[in-house]
C-alpha positions in Angstrom: 12.5 17.2 27.1 15.2 14.6 26.9 13.1 12.4 24.5 12.4 15.2 22.2 16.2 16.0 22.1 16.8 12.4 21.3 14.4 12.4 18.4 16.0 15.7 17.1 19.5 14.5 17.5 18.8 11.4 15.5 18.2 13.4 12.3 21.0 14.8 10.2 20.0 18.2 8.9 16.6 19.8 8.9 16.0 18.5 12.5 13.1 21.0 13.2 11.2 19.8 10.2 11.9 16.3 11.0 10.8 16.6 14.6 7.6 18.4 13.6 6.9 15.7 11.2 7.4 12.9 13.6 5.2 14.5 16.2 2.3 14.5 14.0 -0.2 11.7 14.7 -0.1 9.8 11.7 3.7 9.7 11.1 4.2 8.9 14.7 1.7 6.0 14.6 3.2 4.7 11.3 6.7 4.8 13.0 5.6 2.9 16.0 3.5 0.4 13.9 6.7 -0.5 12.0 8.5 -0.9 15.2 5.9 -3.3 16.6 5.8 -5.4 13.4 9.5 -5.4 12.8 8.9 -6.0 9.0 5.7 -5.0 7.2 4.2 -3.5 4.1 2.8 -0.2 3.1 -0.7 -1.6 2.8 -0.6 -2.6 6.5 0.7 0.9 7.5 -2.2 2.4 5.7 -4.8 0.2 7.4 -3.1 0.5 10.9 -2.8 4.4 10.7 -6.3 4.7 9.2 -5.1 6.8 6.2 -5.1 6.4 2.4 -2.6 4.1 0.7 -1.2 7.2 -1.2 -0.8 9.1 2.1 1.0 6.1 3.7 3.4 6.0 0.8 4.2 9.7 1.2 4.9 9.2 4.9 7.1 6.3 4.2 9.0 8.2 1.6 9.8 11.0 3.8 10.9 8.5 6.6 13.3 6.9 4.1 14.7 10.3 3.3 15.5 10.9 7.0 17.0 7.5 7.2 14.5 5.9 9.5 13.1 3.1 7.3 14.6 1.0 4.6 12.8 -1.2 1.8 13.7 -4.8 0.9 12.4 -7.3 -1.6 10.0 -9.8 -0.3 11.4 -13.2 -0.7 8.1 -14.8 -1.8 7.4 -12.1 -4.5 10.3 -10.0 -5.7 7.9 -7.4 -7.0 6.6 -6.3 -3.5 8.8 -4.4 -1.1 8.6 -4.7 2.6 9.3 -1.9 5.1 11.6 -2.2 8.2 13.3 0.3 10.6 16.9 1.2 10.2 19.1 1.3 13.3 18.5 5.0 13.5 14.7 4.4 13.0 14.7 2.0 15.9 16.5 4.6 18.2 13.9 7.2 17.2 11.0 4.9 17.7 12.4 4.0 21.1 12.6 7.7 22.1 9.2 8.4 20.8 7.7 5.4 22.7 9.4 6.7 25.9 8.0 10.2 25.3 4.4 8.9 24.8 4.9 6.7 27.9 6.0 9.5 30.0 2.9 11.6 28.8 0.3 8.8 29.1 1.8 6.9 31.9 2.7 3.2 31.5 0.1 0.9 30.2 -1.3 -1.6 32.6 0.1 -5.1 32.0 -3.3 -6.5 31.1 -3.8 -3.8 28.5 -0.3 -4.6 27.0 -1.2 -8.3 26.9 -4.5 -7.4 25.0 -2.5 -5.2 22.5 -0.1 -8.0 21.9 -2.8 -10.5 21.3 -4.5 -8.1 18.8 -1.1 -7.6 17.0 -0.6 -11.4 16.7 -4.0 -11.7 15.1 -3.1 -9.1 12.6 0.1 -10.7 11.9 -1.5 -14.0 11.3 -4.0 -12.4 8.9 -1.2 -10.9 6.8 0.4 -14.3 6.6 -2.5 -16.0 5.1 -2.1 -16.6 1.4 -5.8 -16.5 0.3 -6.5 -20.2 0.3 -9.5 -20.9 2.5 -10.2 -17.0 2.8 -13.6 -15.7 2.3 -14.1 -13.8 -1.1 -13.7 -10.4 0.7 -10.4 -11.4 2.3 -9.1 -12.6 -1.1 -10.1 -9.4 -2.8 -8.2 -7.4 0.1 -5.1 -9.7 -0.3 -5.0 -8.9 -4.0 -5.4 -5.2 -3.6 -2.7 -5.1 -0.8 -0.4 -7.0 -3.0 -0.8 -4.6 -5.9 -0.5 -1.7 -3.5 2.7 -2.9 -2.0 4.1 -3.3 -5.5 3.2 0.3 -6.4 4.6 1.5 -2.9 8.0 0.4 -4.0 8.0 2.4 -7.2 8.9 6.0 -8.0 7.6 6.1 -11.6 5.5 4.0 -14.0 6.2 4.1 -17.7 3.4 4.0 -20.3 3.4 0.1 -20.4 3.5 -0.3 -16.7 0.8 2.2 -16.2 -1.6 0.5 -18.6 -0.8 -2.9 -17.0 -1.5 -1.6 -13.5 -4.8 0.0 -14.5 -5.9 -3.1 -16.3 -5.2 -5.0 -13.1 -7.3 -2.6 -11.1 -10.3 -2.5 -13.6 -11.9 -5.8 -12.3 -12.1 -4.4 -8.8 -14.3 -1.6 -10.0 -16.5 -4.2 -11.7 -16.6 -6.4 -8.5 -17.6 -3.1 -6.6 -20.5 -2.5 -9.0 -21.8 -6.2 -8.5 -21.6 -5.9 -4.7 -23.6 -2.7 -4.8 -26.1 -4.2 -7.1 -26.5 -7.2 -4.9 -27.4 -4.9 -1.9 -23.8 -5.0 -0.1 -23.3 -1.2 -0.4 -20.9 -0.8 2.5 -18.6 -3.5 1.1 -19.1 -2.0 -2.4 -18.1 1.4 -1.2 -15.1 0.3 0.6 -13.8 -1.7 -2.3 -14.5 1.1 -4.7 -12.7 3.6 -2.4 -9.6 1.5 -2.2 -9.5 0.9 -5.9 -9.8 4.6 -6.8 -7.0 5.3 -4.3 -4.8 2.9 -6.2 -5.8 4.3 -9.4 -5.0 7.7 -8.3 -1.6 6.5 -7.1 -0.9 4.9 -10.5 -1.8 8.3 -12.2 0.7 10.1 -9.8 3.4 7.5 -10.6 2.8 7.8 -14.2 3.2 11.7 -13.9 6.3 11.1 -11.6 4.8 13.4 -8.9 4.4 11.1 -6.0 7.5 11.7 -3.9 7.2 15.4 -4.5 3.9 15.9 -2.8 3.5 17.2 0.6 2.9 14.8 3.6 
C-alpha cells in the first residue's frame, strides 16, 4: 500500500525492521501520541500507551535511532527532557495516520471533537504544578518528574544511582502507609510505578537500558 511505502521509505537503512516496529500497537500509539501533543514527556507516553515507563523509554530510544524523535531540555527544569517529532517523524506519523484512517474509516466529526476535548484535559493536567492538587496528584507529578529525568539518561554513575534510589525510597513508604490505611488499590499502583523506576535505575546503573529489546 502507498502509506506503507511512505513509512518504509522514510527510514534510512533497516527499513523492514523499522516498518515492523512501527506497525506494532504500542510504538504506533506512541508515535501518534507525540504527534497529537506536539511536545511531551516519556511519563505521558507511558500513561497514554498503557505500558511501563521502562518500556516507553526503550520505544523512544529506538524511535530516536530511526530519526523520528528528538529530545530537548525543559525550559523550566533543565534536568527533564521533552520529546518531539523530527521532520521525518512528522512525515511518518502522517503516513501512519492515513493508513489507519483508510483501514478504520474516517472518524465522525463528533468523535473527533470528543477526542480533542479529552486531549486538552490531559494537557491541562500536565501543566499543573502541584499547587492545589490532591496528594495523589502531587505524588504522580513528583514521580513523573523523576521518571522524565531518567528517560533522558543513558547511564547513572554510583553517586547518581544512590541519589535516585534515595529519592524513590519515600514513595515505597507512602505506598505502605496507603495500604495500611485500607487504600490498597492506590497503594498497589504507587508501589508498582516506584518499582518500575527503581528497576530503570538499576538498568541505567548497569548501562543496559538502550541495549534491551523493544
